C-alpha positions, 0 to 999 in steps of 0.5 A, a space after each residue: 383764642 382758644 390755640 393761644 391759651 394752649 399755647 401759652 398755657 403748657 408754655 413758660 413766658 415768666 422763664 422766657 423774657 430772664 433767657 440772656 437770648 431775650 435781653 436785647 428785647 428785655 432792656 429795649 422794651 423797657 427803654 423806650 416806655 421809660 422814654 415814652 410813659 408819663 411820669 409816674 405814679 401814671 395809672 397804666 393798665 397793662 393788657 396782655 402783660 403775661 406773667 407780670 414781669 414788666 408791670 412788677 418793673 413798673 409799679 417798683 418805679 413807682 407806677 399805679 399798674 393793673 395787668 390784665 392778661 387772656 390766660 389764667 395761670 399768668 394772672 397768677 403768676 403776675 399776682 405772685 410778684 404782687 401785680 394787681 392783677 384780673 383775667 381779661 380779653 383786649 377787646 373788652 376789658 371792666 374798666 371805666 372810660 377815660 380813667 388810665 393815663 398809659 394802656 400798653 398792649 405788648 402781645 394782644 396784636 400777636 395774636 390778632 390775625 385778622 384786622 377787626 379784632 386789631 381795630 377792636 383792641 386800639 379801639 378799646 385801649 384809647 377808650 380807656 385813655 384820658 386826653 393826653 395819655 399814651 397808647 404803647 402797642 407791640 407788634 411781630 415785624 413781617 420783614 424781620 421775619 427774614 433776619 430771624 431765616 437767615 441768622 439760622 441760617 435757612 437761607 438755602 433751603 428752598 423749604 424757607 425760603 417758599 415759608 418766608 416769601 408766604 409769610 411776607 404776603 399777608 402776614 400769616 407763618 404759614 407751616 410753622 408750628 403752633 405758636 407760629 399758626 397763631 401770629 399775625 405779623 405788621 408791616 411797620 406802614 400798617 401798624 402806623 396806620 392801624 393807630 391812627 385809624 384809633 384815633 391816636 395821635 404823635 405816632 411813632 413805631 419804632 424796632 426793637 431789637 434792632 436789625 441784627 437781633 436774630 444774631 444775639 438770640 443765637 449769640 448772647 455774648 453779642 449783646 451790647 453792640 447789638 444794643 448799639 445798633 438797635 438805638 442807631 436805627 430804631 427809625 431809619 431799620 424799624 421793620 427790620 426788627 423782630 419785635 416792634 414797638 409804637 407809641 400813639 397819644 390820644 387828643 
């Protein structure tokens, strides 16, 4: 995970979600959490919660939130927002069993390329949940990557075409930058199966930005229209989204 630490320490995740080009992702994620989370003051562990923007939003909504992140820089930024935050690994957290009403994994699965590691992270989330508790898990969509390339007008570029075909085969982003090298892209059914195998039930996987989210990233003037399309197609075209969000309940 050293390269992941380096990438996020050098980058500025705190600014990313404030940019107009990412507002569809932010708004849709907030909408889905509002739909799926138990009512406040439920206890929420935000695992891999980054600089704490989502945790701060949930605190302001009345939730009891604790954030864990692998990156010390993120923990410091979250604490500056007034979020209870600690350095922690999604694969092993310093919390007792059955202590959470909800566990959020809104980033860790992006960088767990091995199925065994993803299973460990999901098992850890299930361990923390009380019966009836809700896990919400984010993933990068393998098929949404095709539309990202289309929006960038790369379809006629042979090298990009070969890159995209390779990515679709195994979910690894071949020949990209350092972030790409550390990323894993899910198939929709694969993500659903992983949540089921972890013991979660009532599993649902939806698309976050929808099939034209990549175009809004290039032209934020399209955000309102893209949001409408994303809401209308969240299940029927889930795999066409850049990000997937999945919900599962502990029996």
